[in-house]
C-alpha positions, 0 to 999 in steps of 0.5 A, a space after each residue: 607919793 604925789 597928789 597929782 602928776 607934776 606935769 598936770 598941775 604945772 601945765 594947768 597953772 601956766 595956762 590959767 590965772 590962779 584962782 582967788 582965795 575968796 568964795 567962788 562967784 561963778 562956775 562953768 558947767 560942762 555937759 560932755 558927750 565923748 566918743 573914744 576910738 582907741 584903735 585910731 587914738 581919736 576922741 570926739 567931744 560935744 561940750 555944751 557949756 553953761 557960761 557966766 556972764 561977761 567976757 570969756 576966753 577958752 583954752 583947748 589943746 592944739 590938736 583940736 579945731 573947735 566949732 561953736 554953736 551959739 557963739 563965734 570963736 576968735 583965735 588969740 595969739 599963742 606962744 610958738 610951739 604951744 600945745 594949747 590954743 586960746 579963743 575969745 568967745 563972741 556971743 550975743 547979750 544974754 547967751 549963756 549956753 553954747 555948744 562946742 564940737 571938737 575932734 582930734 588924735 591923742 598922739 604920743 606925749 612926753 613921758 615922766 622920767 620917774 615912771 614912764 607914764 605919758 602926759 596923755 594916752 589913748 590906745 588899745 590898752 586904755 585912756 588917761 586924759 586930764 587938763 594937760 592933754 587939753 581935751 576939755 575947753 577950759 574957761 579962763 580962771 573959772 572952776 567947773 562942774 560937769 556931767 560926762 557920758 562916754 561911748 566906749 568899745 565893748 568891754 571898756 568902762 570909763 572913770 571920772 570924779 564925782 558920782 556915777 550913774 546906776 547904769 555906769 554910763 554917766 559921771 556927774 561932779 556938782 562941786 567945783 573942780 579945777 580939772 576934769 579927768 577921763 580914764 577908760 579901759 578894761 577894768 574889773 569893778 568892785 564896790 560897796 556902800 560905806 554910809 552915804 559914800 560909795 567905795 570902788 576898786 577898778 582893777 586891770 585883772 580880776 583880783 577879789 582878794 586885793 579888792 577886798 583889802 582896799 575896800 576894807 580900810 578905805 572907809 575907815 580912813 575917810 571916817 578918820 579924816 572927816 572927823 579930824 577936818 570936816 566931812 568928806 567932800 565927794 559921794 564916792 572914793 575909788 582905787 584905780 589900778 594903773 599900768 604905770 607905777 604911779 601914786 597919784 591922788 585926784 578928786 574922789 579917786 587915786 591912781 596906783 600902779 600895779 606893783 605899787 598897789 600890791 605892796 603890803 605897806 601901801 594900805 597904810 602909807 600911800 592910800 591914806 596920803 592920797 585919800 587925804 589929798 581930797 581935803 588938801 590939794 583937791 579940796 582946798 586948792 594950792 595957790 602956787 604963787 606962794 609955793 605948794 603947802 599941800 604936800 607937806 600938810 598931807 604928809 604930816 597928817 597921813 604918813 607922819 600921823 600914822 607913824 606917830 600913833 604907833 610910837 615912831 614919830 621921832 624916828 620918822 622926823 629924824 629920817 626927814 631931817 637926815 634926808 634934808 641934810 643929805 640931799 638939800 643942804 650945801 646949796 642944793 636947797 630951794 625956798 618953800 615958796 619955789 616948790 611946786 612938785 617933787 622932781 628930785 630928792 632935794 625938792 622932796 626933802 624941801 616940799 614934803 620934809 621941810 614943810 611937814 616939820 614947819 606944821 609940826 613946830 606950829 602944832 607944838 607951839 599952839 597945842 593939839 586942840 588949837 591945831 585941829 581947830 585951825 585945820 577945820 577953819 582952813 577947810 571951812 574957809 577955803 573949800 573948793 577955792 585956792 589958798 596960799 601959805 599966807 591963808 594956811 598960816 592965818 587959818 592954822 594960827 587963828 586960835 593962837 599966835 605963832 611964828 612957826 609959819 613965819 615967812 622967813 621959813 618960806 621965803 629963803 632956802 636953808 635951815 638952822 643948825 644948833 650946837 651946845 656952846 657951853 654946859 656947866 653944872 655946879 653946886 648952888 649956894 642956896 642948895 642943890 645944883 645949878 644948870 647953865 646951858 648955852 645954845 647957838 645957831 651956827 648956820 651962816 646968815 641970820 637967826 631963825 625963830 626957834 623954840 627948842 625942846 630940852 630934856 634934863 634927866 636928874 639923879 633921882 630918876 625924874 626929868 624936866 622937859 623945857 622949851 627954850 626960845 632963841 633970842 637971835 642966834 643964842 639961847 641960854 637956860 639957867 635953872 636950879 635943881 634939888 637933884 643933880 642933872 645927869 644928862 641933857 638932851 637938846 631936841 631929843 625927839 627931833 621936833 625942830 626943823 634943822 640941819 643935822 650935825 654929821 655925828 647925829 646921822 646914822 650911817 645910811 644910804 642917804 649919806 652916800 647918795 647925797 654926797 658931793 661925789 659918790 665913788 662906785 668901785 667896780 669889780 675889774 675881774 668880774 665876768 663881762 655880763 656882771 661888769 656891764 650890769 654894774 656899769 649900767 647900775 652906775 649910769 642909772 644912779 648918775 641919772 638919779 643923783 648926778 654925783 657918780 664917779 666910777 673906778 675899777 678896783 685895780 685903780 683904787 689909788 685914784 680915789 681920795 682917802 676920805 671920799 664916800 664910796 661904794 664897793 660893788 660886787 662880791 669879786 671886788 678886790 677892794 672888799 678885802 681892805 674894807 672888811 674891818 670897816 664893814 664889821 660891827 655889832 650885828 653884821 660881818 662878812 664871812 668869806 663870800 657871804 654876810 652874816 646879819 644878826 642870826 642870819 647868813 646870806 650867801 650870794 646864790 640866794 641873797 643880795 645884801 647891802 652893808 655900810 660902815 656903821 661908824 658915822 665919824 668916818 667918810 661913808 663906805 658901803 658894799 653891795 653884793 649881788 650875783 646876777 645882772 637882773 638883781 644888779 639892775 633891780 637894786 639900781 632902781 630899788 635902793 634909792 627908796 631905802 635911803 634912810 637904812 643902813 643894812 639890807 638883805 633881799 631874796 635873789 631873783 625876786 628881790 623881795 625884802 628880807 631885812 631892812 634896818 636903820 643903824 644906831 647913832 653912836 655919838 651925838 653932839 646934842 647929848 651930854 652925859 654928866 653923871 657917871 651912869 648914862 640913864 639913856 635917851 628920854 622917851 617921848 611922852 606927848 600923846 599922838 595927834 590921833 588922840 584928838 579924833 574919836 575915830 580909830 585909825 585902821 588896824 594894820 595887819 
C-alpha cells in the first residue's frame, strides 16, 4: 500500500521546489471557506492567506480564475497544456494578508490504472480533492497551516487533516502541511477518545462491527509507534472508506477501499503501515531528489516488524528477495535514487523491498538500540521538513558508523550475488577440525559492501554464528573447531540484500510472472464463453506484466521446451502431459479434480492453482477454474499471491481456502558435511519490537 496517491506527490513535486531539510523559517496560513455543489461538480473557494514577507508566487488549478483583494495577481508563463497556472502576488509593503476568490468545475480527471480512482472527483457520490486538483492556491515552496469550513448538501460530512471542531463544521491544522485534503460525502461517523487523541471511522454504510474492529486497534498502534519513534504528531487519526480500492495514507487519516477495508488481515498489515506514514512521509517529508526512502522504512517498521514479532521475519525477507529476483533483475531494475512511487512490480521490488533490506542491514550492523536511537533522531531533526537519503543515513548512523546506506546502494541499479567458491574441512594439526570457506560475489561489475552472516553447526550440537565482511568481491573464513563442522549455511535467514540463486527460490507464481516470457496455454476445445474468458485473462496479465504469449493446447509444439508456461483450464489437453510434473508431496491431480493435503477440490466448487515444485526446471503452472466470472476474478487476484506455490479458492466468491508457499529443496548456499543433516538453523535474534515497552496489538 502506498503512502499517498502517486499522481498527487508527483504532480506537487513537479510544481514546487523541494523543501529544504533545515528547520522551517515560515509557513503560509489559509483560512478557507468552501462551498461544494456536487450536482454541478463545482467548488467555490474564499481563501484568506496570511503570507510571509518577500516576493510570493501562487500556483492554482487551470480551471480557476482567481480574484484577489489586498493584492494584484500577475499571470506568469506556464507550459502549454499545463493543468496549473502560476501568478506573482504584487502587494504593498507590509501587507501580509490577502483574500482570494475562485470558482470552477471539477471535471472528470485522469484515472489510476491500478484501481480506477480519478485524480480529483466531485460528484453526487462524494468528493476527493488534494493538491493534484489545484483547488487551493499553493505558495511557492512554503508549507501551510490552515482552517477549513465547508458548506455541504444535506446529509454530507467533510473530512480533512488536523482537528475537527465540536460541531463538525470546521477543520484546523496547526502543524505544517505539504498538502491540503478535502473529502466529503454521506459518511457514517464513529469516534472514541484514546487519551488526548481522537479516533474516528468514516464509513459509506452503517457498519458498527467494522467500525469497532478498527477503533479497537488504532490506538494501540499509535501508542506503539509513539514509543518507538516519538509522540504522534496529530490530534486525531481516522480510517476513511473509499469507493475505489485504495490504500492511501494522508496526515492524520488513511483512505481504504470498501473491499480492502473488510479484508481481515488489513488490520495488522495495511492499517499499521498507513498509521506509520504519519511519521515517515507525512511527518518527515521526502526530498525525492535523492529517491523516496519512506516506503522502504515504513514497510520495514510496519509490515516486516509485525511479521518478525511473530517469528516470520526470515520468510518475509526471503519473499522480498524472491520478488526482486523475479521482477527487477535482468535489466528491469532501477536505482533507488530514481524511485518515486510504486507503479509496477519492478518499482515495488526496488522502492519497498530493496530499501527495506538496506534498513535491515543497517540495523544488524549498528545494533537494535542504536537503530532505534537513530529513528528518534531522524524524527526530532526533520519533523515537518523534508529529508533525503543522505539526511536519513546521517540520522540513523549517528550512533555508530556503517555502510549499509552507502551511496553505492542507492545510486545504481543491481544487486550482489553470493556463491560458495570453496569449502574445505580437514583435521587441524593442533587438534580439532579446521574450516576454510571462500565466498565470492559473482555479479557483473564492482563489489558491494557486504557483511554476510554464516552459521556453522557442529557435531556436538552447538553452533557458531559469524559475520563475514567482504574485502572487494571475495571473502574468506578460516576457523578451528574442537568439534567437527557438519553443516554450513550462508545467509540462512536472508539478512543480506542480494539476488537469489534460482535454486534458492521455491517454485512460485512470481517465477512465472517475472520471466522474460510466460506462455499461456489455452484450452482449444473449451466452450466459447470459457475461451473468451481465458483470452481476456491473458490480456489482463499482458497489461500487468508485459511478457505474455498465448498458444492453443493443440499447438504446444511451438512452445520452447524450457519456457515458463501456464496450462489454463480443466479441459486443456496439455494437462495430460503435465500431471507428473504437478504431482509432489502434498498435491496431485485426480481426474478432473485436485488433492491438496487432505482436501479434495473439484471444479464445481473450487478454483485451484498448482505449480511444479521442482525449482531446478523451467516453471510450470496450472490454473483450474470453471466459470468466466471466476477466471476474470483470478486474473485480478493471483498477482497478489506471487510468493505462493499452491492455492485454492471457493468457486463463485473466490474466498481463499488455501495459500501455501512451497519448500526449497536445494540451495547452493547450504553445505552438509556430516552424514546426518541437522537441519536449518533457527533464528535467535530478538525482534525489534522488544525495544519498545508497549505490546503490539493482538491479532485475532
